[in-house]
C-alpha positions as CSV (number, residue, x, y, z in Angstrom):
1,M,54.2,227.5,-82.7
2,I,54.5,230.9,-81.1
3,G,56.7,229.4,-78.4
4,V,59.0,227.9,-81.0
5,W,59.1,231.2,-82.8
6,N,60.1,233.1,-79.6
7,R,62.6,230.5,-78.5
8,S,64.4,229.4,-81.7
9,L,66.3,231.6,-84.0
10,T,66.6,228.6,-86.4
11,A,62.8,228.5,-86.6
12,R,62.6,232.2,-87.4
13,F,65.3,231.9,-90.1
14,V,63.6,228.9,-91.8
15,A,60.2,230.6,-91.6
16,V,61.6,233.8,-93.2
17,M,63.2,231.9,-96.0
18,L,60.0,229.9,-96.7
19,L,58.0,233.1,-96.6
20,A,60.4,234.7,-99.1
21,L,60.1,231.6,-101.4
22,A,56.3,231.8,-101.2
23,V,56.2,235.5,-101.9
24,S,58.6,235.2,-104.9
25,Q,56.6,232.3,-106.3
26,G,53.4,234.1,-105.9
27,I,54.7,237.2,-107.6
28,S,56.0,235.1,-110.5
29,F,52.6,233.4,-110.8
30,L,50.8,236.8,-110.9
31,L,53.3,238.1,-113.5
32,F,53.5,235.2,-115.8
33,T,50.2,233.4,-115.5
34,D,48.6,235.4,-118.4
35,E,51.7,235.1,-120.5
36,M,51.8,231.3,-119.8
37,G,48.2,231.0,-120.9
38,G,49.0,232.9,-124.2
39,V,52.0,230.6,-124.9
40,L,49.9,227.5,-124.3
41,L,47.2,228.8,-126.6
42,R,49.7,229.7,-129.4
43,A,51.2,226.2,-129.1
44,A,47.8,224.6,-129.3
45,K,46.9,226.7,-132.4
46,V,50.1,225.8,-134.1
47,E,49.5,222.1,-133.4
48,F,45.8,222.4,-134.6
49,L,46.7,224.1,-137.9
50,S,49.6,221.7,-138.6
51,R,47.4,218.6,-137.9
52,S,44.6,220.0,-140.1
53,A,47.1,220.6,-142.9
54,S,48.4,217.1,-142.6
55,V,44.9,215.6,-142.7
56,A,44.1,217.7,-145.7
57,Q,47.1,216.4,-147.6
58,V,46.4,212.8,-146.7
59,L,42.8,213.1,-147.8
60,E,43.9,214.6,-151.2
61,T,46.2,211.6,-151.9
62,T,44.0,208.7,-150.8
63,P,40.9,207.1,-152.5
64,P,37.5,208.4,-151.4
65,N,36.5,205.0,-150.0
66,V,38.9,205.2,-147.1
67,Q,38.6,208.9,-146.3
68,H,36.0,208.4,-143.7
69,D,38.3,205.9,-141.8
70,I,41.2,208.3,-142.1
71,L,39.1,211.1,-140.6
72,Q,38.2,208.9,-137.7
73,A,41.8,207.7,-137.2
74,S,43.1,211.3,-137.2
75,G,40.8,212.5,-134.4
76,T,42.1,213.0,-130.9
77,S,40.5,213.5,-127.5
78,Y,40.2,217.2,-128.3
79,T,40.2,217.3,-132.1
80,R,37.7,216.1,-134.7
81,F,37.8,216.1,-138.5
82,W,34.9,215.7,-141.0
83,V,34.2,216.7,-144.7
84,T,31.2,218.6,-146.0
85,P,30.4,219.2,-149.7
86,N,30.0,222.9,-149.2
87,F,31.5,225.7,-147.1
88,P,29.8,225.8,-143.6
89,G,28.6,229.3,-143.7
90,D,26.1,229.0,-140.8
91,V,28.4,229.5,-137.8
92,E,25.9,228.5,-135.2
93,S,25.0,225.2,-137.0
94,W,28.7,224.5,-137.4
95,R,29.3,225.0,-133.7
96,Q,26.6,222.6,-132.7
97,D,27.8,220.0,-135.1
98,A,31.4,220.4,-133.8
99,K,30.2,220.0,-130.2
100,G,28.4,216.8,-131.1
101,R,31.3,215.3,-132.9
102,L,33.7,216.2,-130.0
103,A,31.3,214.5,-127.6
104,E,31.4,211.2,-129.6
105,P,33.8,208.5,-128.4
106,L,37.0,207.8,-130.4
107,P,37.0,204.7,-132.6
108,T,38.8,201.6,-131.2
109,L,42.0,200.1,-132.7
110,A,40.0,197.2,-134.2
111,N,37.8,199.6,-136.2
112,L,40.9,201.3,-137.5
113,A,42.7,198.1,-138.6
114,G,40.8,197.9,-141.9
115,T,41.6,201.6,-142.6
116,E,45.4,201.0,-142.3
117,Q,45.2,197.9,-144.6
118,G,43.2,199.8,-147.2
119,V,45.7,202.7,-147.2
120,R,48.6,200.3,-147.7
121,E,46.8,198.6,-150.7
122,T,45.7,201.8,-152.5
123,T,48.7,204.1,-152.0
124,A,52.0,203.2,-153.6
125,D,53.9,206.4,-152.8
126,P,54.3,207.7,-149.2
127,V,52.5,210.8,-148.1
128,P,54.9,213.7,-147.8
129,A,54.9,215.1,-144.2
130,P,53.9,218.8,-144.0
131,Q,56.7,221.2,-143.3
132,P,56.2,223.5,-140.3
133,A,55.7,227.1,-141.1
134,S,56.1,230.3,-139.2
135,I,52.6,231.1,-137.9
136,T,51.5,234.5,-136.6
137,V,48.9,234.0,-133.9
138,A,46.5,236.7,-132.8
139,A,45.8,237.1,-129.1
140,P,42.4,235.6,-128.0
141,V,39.5,237.9,-127.8
142,P,36.4,237.9,-125.5
143,S,33.5,235.6,-126.3
144,S,31.4,238.7,-126.9
145,G,33.7,240.0,-129.7
146,A,32.9,239.9,-133.4
147,P,35.5,237.2,-134.4
148,Y,33.6,234.7,-132.3
149,S,30.5,235.1,-134.5
150,T,32.0,234.8,-137.9
151,W,34.7,233.1,-140.0
152,L,38.0,234.8,-140.3
153,D,40.2,234.6,-143.4
154,L,43.4,232.6,-142.8
155,P,45.9,233.6,-145.5
156,A,48.2,231.0,-147.1
157,H,51.3,232.3,-145.4
158,A,49.8,231.9,-141.9
159,W,49.6,228.1,-142.0
160,P,51.4,225.1,-143.6
161,L,49.2,224.7,-146.8
162,S,49.7,227.1,-149.7
163,R,46.0,228.0,-149.9
164,A,43.8,230.2,-147.9
165,A,41.4,228.8,-145.3
166,K,38.7,229.9,-142.9
167,F,39.4,230.1,-139.1
168,M,37.4,231.1,-136.0
169,Y,37.4,230.9,-132.2
170,W,34.4,229.3,-130.7
171,G,33.1,228.4,-127.2
172,D,35.9,230.3,-125.5
173,A,39.5,231.3,-126.2
174,T,40.6,227.6,-126.3
175,G,38.0,226.5,-128.8
176,M,39.1,226.8,-132.5
177,G,37.6,225.9,-135.9
178,L,39.0,225.5,-139.4
179,A,37.5,225.0,-142.8
180,V,39.7,224.5,-145.9
181,Q,38.7,223.6,-149.4
182,L,40.2,220.4,-150.8
183,K,41.2,219.8,-154.4
184,D,38.0,217.9,-155.2
185,G,35.9,220.9,-154.1
186,S,34.8,219.5,-150.8
187,W,35.6,221.2,-147.5
188,L,37.6,219.7,-144.6
189,N,36.3,220.9,-141.2
190,S,38.4,220.8,-138.1
191,A,37.3,221.4,-134.6
192,F,39.5,221.9,-131.5
193,S,38.4,222.2,-127.9
194,K,40.8,221.7,-125.0
195,K,40.8,223.0,-121.5
196,M,44.2,224.7,-121.0
197,A,45.6,223.7,-117.6
198,N,47.8,226.2,-115.8
199,S,51.2,224.5,-115.9
200,M,52.4,226.7,-112.9
201,L,49.8,224.9,-110.7
202,S,50.3,221.5,-112.0
203,A,51.2,218.5,-109.8
204,R,54.8,218.5,-111.1
205,S,55.2,222.2,-110.3
206,L,53.8,221.7,-106.8
207,I,56.2,218.8,-106.2
208,S,59.1,220.8,-107.5
209,L,58.1,223.7,-105.2
210,G,57.8,221.3,-102.2
211,V,61.3,219.8,-102.9
212,T,62.7,223.3,-103.2
213,A,61.2,224.4,-100.0
214,F,62.5,221.3,-98.2
215,I,66.1,221.8,-99.5
216,L,65.9,225.5,-98.7
217,S,64.7,224.7,-95.1
218,L,67.6,222.3,-94.6
219,C,70.1,224.9,-95.8
220,A,68.5,227.7,-93.7
221,A,68.5,225.4,-90.6
222,F,72.2,224.6,-91.2
223,I,73.1,228.2,-91.7
224,A,71.1,229.3,-88.6
225,R,72.7,226.6,-86.4
226,T,76.1,227.5,-87.6
227,M,75.4,231.2,-86.8
228,T,73.9,230.5,-83.4
229,K,76.5,228.0,-82.2
230,P,79.0,230.7,-81.2
231,M,76.2,232.7,-79.7
232,R,75.2,229.7,-77.5
233,R,78.8,229.2,-76.5
234,L,79.0,232.9,-75.6
235,A,75.8,232.7,-73.6
236,A,77.1,229.7,-71.6
237,A,80.4,231.5,-71.0
238,A,78.7,234.6,-69.8
239,E,76.4,232.6,-67.5
240,A,79.4,230.8,-66.0
241,L,81.3,234.1,-65.6
242,G,78.3,235.6,-63.9
243,R,78.4,232.7,-61.4
244,G,82.0,233.5,-60.6
245,E,83.6,230.6,-62.5
246,S,86.9,230.8,-64.3
247,V,86.1,230.7,-68.0
248,A,88.8,230.2,-70.6
249,P,89.0,232.7,-73.4
250,L,86.5,232.2,-76.3
251,L,87.9,231.3,-79.6
252,E,88.2,234.4,-81.8
253,K,87.4,232.9,-85.2
254,G,84.7,233.0,-87.8
255,P,83.1,236.1,-89.5
256,D,84.1,239.5,-88.3
257,D,80.9,240.1,-86.2
258,L,81.5,236.8,-84.3
259,R,85.2,237.5,-83.9
260,H,84.6,241.0,-82.6
261,T,82.0,239.7,-80.1
262,A,84.3,237.0,-78.8
263,A,87.1,239.5,-78.5
264,A,84.9,242.0,-76.6
265,F,83.8,239.2,-74.2
266,N,87.4,238.1,-73.6
267,L,88.4,241.8,-73.0
268,M,85.5,242.3,-70.6
269,Q,86.4,239.2,-68.7
270,S,90.0,240.3,-68.4
271,R,89.0,243.7,-67.1
272,L,86.5,242.4,-64.6
273,Q,89.0,239.9,-63.3
274,R,91.6,242.6,-63.0
275,F,89.2,244.9,-61.3
276,V,88.2,242.3,-58.7
277,E,91.9,241.4,-58.0
278,D,92.8,245.1,-57.6
279,R,89.9,245.7,-55.2
280,T,90.8,242.6,-53.2
281,R,94.5,243.6,-53.0
282,M,93.5,247.1,-52.0
283,L,91.2,245.8,-49.3
284,A,93.9,243.4,-47.9
285,A,96.5,246.2,-47.9
286,I,94.2,248.6,-46.0
287,G,93.4,245.9,-43.4
288,H,97.1,245.0,-43.1
289,D,98.2,248.6,-42.8
290,L,95.6,249.3,-40.1
291,R,97.3,246.8,-37.7
292,T,100.3,249.2,-37.1
293,P,98.3,252.3,-36.0
294,I,95.9,250.1,-33.9
295,T,98.9,248.6,-32.0
296,S,100.4,252.0,-31.6
297,L,97.2,253.4,-30.2
298,R,96.9,250.5,-27.8
299,L,100.4,251.2,-26.4
300,R,99.5,254.8,-25.9
301,A,96.3,253.9,-24.2
302,E,98.3,252.2,-21.5
303,F,99.5,255.6,-20.3
304,V,96.0,257.0,-19.8
305,S,95.5,257.5,-16.1
306,D,91.7,257.4,-16.0
307,D,90.8,253.7,-15.7
308,E,87.3,254.1,-17.2
309,T,88.6,256.0,-20.1
310,R,91.4,253.5,-20.7
311,E,89.0,250.6,-20.7
312,K,86.7,252.3,-23.2
313,M,89.7,253.0,-25.4
314,F,90.8,249.3,-25.1
315,D,87.2,248.2,-26.1
316,T,87.2,250.5,-29.1
317,L,90.6,249.3,-30.2
318,D,89.7,245.7,-29.8
319,E,86.6,246.2,-31.9
320,L,88.6,248.0,-34.5
321,R,91.2,245.2,-34.5
322,A,88.4,242.6,-34.9
323,M,87.0,244.5,-37.8
324,T,90.4,244.6,-39.4
325,E,91.0,240.9,-38.9
326,A,87.5,240.2,-40.4
327,T,88.4,242.4,-43.4
328,L,91.7,240.5,-43.9
329,A,89.9,237.2,-43.7
330,F,87.3,238.4,-46.2
331,S,89.9,239.6,-48.6
332,R,91.9,236.3,-48.3
333,E,88.8,234.4,-49.1
334,Q,88.1,236.6,-52.1
335,A,91.6,236.1,-53.4
336,T,91.3,232.3,-53.0
337,E,89.9,230.8,-56.2
338,E,88.0,227.6,-55.5
339,V,87.4,225.1,-58.3
340,T,83.8,224.8,-59.5
341,R,82.5,221.3,-59.6
342,N,79.3,219.2,-59.5
343,V,78.2,218.3,-55.9
344,D,75.2,216.8,-54.3
345,L,73.6,220.0,-52.9
346,T,71.2,218.0,-50.7
347,A,74.1,216.1,-49.0
348,L,76.1,219.3,-48.7
349,V,73.4,221.1,-46.7
350,G,72.5,218.0,-44.7
351,S,76.1,217.4,-43.6
352,L,76.4,221.1,-42.6
353,C,73.3,220.8,-40.4
354,D,74.6,217.6,-38.9
355,D,77.9,219.3,-38.0
356,L,76.1,222.2,-36.3
357,V,73.8,219.8,-34.4
358,E,76.9,218.1,-33.0
359,L,78.1,221.5,-31.7
360,G,74.8,221.9,-29.8
361,Y,72.8,224.0,-32.2
362,E,69.0,223.3,-32.4
363,I,68.6,222.7,-36.1
364,S,66.1,220.6,-38.1
365,C,66.8,219.8,-41.7
366,V,64.0,218.6,-44.0
367,E,65.2,215.8,-46.3
368,G,64.5,216.3,-49.9
369,P,65.3,214.7,-53.3
370,K,68.9,214.6,-54.5
371,I,69.8,217.8,-56.3
372,S,73.1,217.8,-58.3
373,Y,74.5,221.3,-58.7
374,R,77.6,222.9,-60.2
375,C,79.1,225.3,-57.7
376,R,82.1,226.1,-55.4
377,P,81.0,224.0,-52.5
378,D,83.2,225.6,-49.7
379,A,82.0,229.1,-50.5
380,L,78.4,228.1,-50.8
381,K,78.7,226.0,-47.6
382,R,80.0,229.0,-45.7
383,A,77.1,231.2,-46.9
384,V,74.6,228.7,-45.7
385,R,76.4,228.3,-42.4
386,N,76.4,232.0,-41.7
387,L,72.6,232.2,-42.2
388,V,72.0,229.1,-40.1
389,E,74.1,230.4,-37.2
390,N,72.3,233.8,-37.4
391,A,69.0,231.9,-37.2
392,V,70.0,230.0,-34.1
393,R,71.6,233.1,-32.5
394,Y,68.7,235.4,-32.9
395,G,65.8,233.0,-33.3
396,E,66.8,230.1,-30.9
397,R,66.4,227.4,-33.6
398,A,66.7,226.9,-37.3
399,R,64.7,224.9,-39.8
400,V,66.4,224.2,-43.1
401,A,64.8,223.0,-46.3
402,L,66.0,222.5,-49.9
403,R,63.7,222.6,-52.9
404,A,63.9,222.9,-56.7
405,T,61.5,225.0,-58.6
406,P,61.3,225.6,-62.4
407,Q,62.9,229.0,-61.9
408,A,65.7,228.3,-59.3
409,I,67.0,226.0,-56.6
410,E,66.1,227.4,-53.1
411,I,67.7,226.8,-49.7
412,V,65.2,228.1,-47.1
413,I,66.3,228.8,-43.4
414,E,63.5,229.8,-41.0
415,D,63.8,230.7,-37.3
416,D,61.4,231.7,-34.4
417,G,63.0,235.1,-33.7
418,P,61.5,238.6,-33.7
419,G,62.4,239.2,-37.4
420,I,63.7,242.5,-38.8
421,P,62.0,245.7,-39.8
422,S,61.1,245.6,-43.5
423,D,62.7,249.0,-44.2
424,I,66.2,247.6,-43.3
425,A,65.8,244.2,-45.0
426,E,68.4,245.3,-47.6
427,K,70.5,247.4,-45.3
428,V,71.5,244.4,-43.1
429,F,73.6,243.1,-46.0
430,E,75.9,246.1,-46.0
431,P,79.4,245.5,-44.6
432,F,79.8,246.2,-40.8
433,F,76.1,247.0,-40.4
434,R,74.7,245.7,-37.1
435,M,71.1,245.8,-35.8
436,E,72.4,245.2,-32.2
437,R,73.2,248.6,-30.7
438,S,75.2,247.5,-27.7
439,R,78.4,247.2,-29.9
440,N,79.0,243.9,-28.0
441,R,80.8,241.5,-30.4
442,E,79.5,238.6,-28.4
443,T,75.9,239.4,-29.2
444,G,76.1,241.6,-32.3
445,G,79.1,240.2,-34.2
446,I,81.2,242.2,-36.6
447,G,78.6,242.8,-39.2
448,L,80.2,241.0,-42.1
449,G,78.4,237.7,-42.0
450,L,75.4,238.5,-44.2
451,S,77.5,240.6,-46.5
452,I,79.9,237.7,-47.1
453,S,77.0,235.3,-47.5
454,R,75.2,237.4,-50.1
455,N,78.5,238.1,-51.9
456,M,79.2,234.4,-52.2
457,V,75.7,233.5,-53.3
458,R,75.8,236.3,-55.9
459,H,79.0,234.9,-57.2
460,H,77.0,231.8,-58.1
461,G,74.5,234.0,-59.9
462,G,71.9,233.8,-57.1
463,D,70.7,236.1,-54.3
464,I,69.5,236.1,-50.7
465,T,66.2,237.5,-49.6
466,L,64.9,238.0,-46.1
467,T,61.2,237.8,-45.3
468,N,59.2,238.2,-42.1
469,T,56.8,235.2,-41.6
470,G,55.0,236.6,-38.6
471,Q,56.5,233.8,-36.4
472,G,60.1,234.5,-37.3
473,L,62.4,235.3,-40.2
474,R,62.9,233.4,-43.4
475,A,66.1,233.6,-45.3
476,T,66.0,232.2,-48.9
477,I,69.0,231.5,-51.0
478,S,68.0,231.4,-54.7
479,L,70.4,229.7,-57.0
480,P,69.9,229.6,-60.8
481,H,69.9,226.3,-62.6
482,A,73.5,225.9,-63.7
483,Q,74.1,225.3,-67.4
484,S,76.7,223.0,-68.6
485,P,79.9,224.8,-69.5
486,G,81.0,225.2,-73.1
487,P,83.9,223.3,-74.6
488,E,86.3,226.1,-73.6
489,A,85.4,225.7,-69.9
490,K,85.6,221.9,-69.7
491,G,89.4,221.5,-69.7
492,P,91.9,224.3,-69.1
493,V,94.6,222.5,-71.0
494,R,92.3,221.9,-74.0
495,A,91.1,225.5,-73.9
496,R,94.7,226.8,-73.9
497,R,95.6,224.7,-76.9
498,R,92.6,225.8,-78.8
499,A,93.3,229.4,-77.9
500,G,96.9,229.0,-79.0
501,L,98.3,229.7,-75.5
502,P,101.3,227.9,-73.8
503,I,100.2,225.2,-71.4
504,G,101.8,227.0,-68.4
505,A,100.6,230.5,-69.3
506,R,97.8,232.2,-67.4
507,T,94.7,233.3,-69.3
508,P,93.0,236.6,-68.5
509,A,90.2,234.7,-66.7
510,E,92.7,233.0,-64.4
């Protein structure tokens, strides 16, 4: 669960929405639970008083021989009615009698059939239904209060009948009792006892809450996915740009925040591309302009009379010319934009090793599983070739292996040479840096090989590290697992149409 929380913005959004729903429902429950209980009690009291008034009217209009059956037929699972000749003044005795009557089972329909027939035979006129009245209900009081131990006067205006009655709470706030005198002088007793369920925690409420949470989760997930889709597209484009790929401009649409982010990315990409192009052009111009003074110096060196001095000057000029040519070659390769595509990286490294073996290099390549990788194959192949040639030149032989780890794809080149001091492991990647002090180009080279290799690997989002193994040097090329490009990078023509550009126009990334 923690992993999903850390990885998924959708999960966080859904969780926050559900938490907000739970908190709001909890606050509503705390605020309205007491009020809901009071409303239920008032409704129960209104029903109890209205039913008692109806039973009293029915008893006063029917013969005495069917009154017992009417009382039984009027009872419910939480209400009982009975008649006593006198007012039940002893509260405790009345309570015990009421508890006993409420505990008795209700009569069956067969027992009540005779009652209904008797009523039809002895009553000619229908019994008028009692009219509901406005009832003022007092709030419940604790069981230890005085109203629980005595009868209270219920005035005529407080219930449907036009005569006063006696009322009391008993047992707890949901137990009620009523005693009203009938026209023949007897007293109708009514007892009510019902456990008030909290409707906010009922099964229907819980089902409604669950359905609400489910619908809210779907809406939150949809909104989060809609919000994160441009972010995922931006992340894929940024990763592709960091690997040196040509990325078409992102679509600048949607809310202001997303449009501003896409516009900032497109502007950044355009500036980076322009900076790299300017630097490459400047480097090429410098290398080209150096050819003229080098040629002029060589011509002047011909007139030096001292043979030894003249030869040294020629060597220096030749070295300077070689460095200039290497600089021009480097700038030309930087200016050449190779198409990124999926290749079999294992086959690419294996074919390179086979080509070098045919040239007489002592190289062993460890075969591994097929690894498909999205890259610029010519640039990556040259980077690997430079490292392999260095391993053979300085370490007599090279061992090449390719492996995939959860973090990256690694190309490992090991040799049996003396290695390099750890304090210059990074310095050797600087342009024109050479460990070989003789300045002999046959043994030391120009000093651009490792710099070019690292530059090409870093354009793929990876890096090169050098490590002394004790028996030689290990060069490791680490390449990140390439993500699939977004829809804008899949097809230049499609991307131009989506961005509203002419088909023949060049995008900032191109």
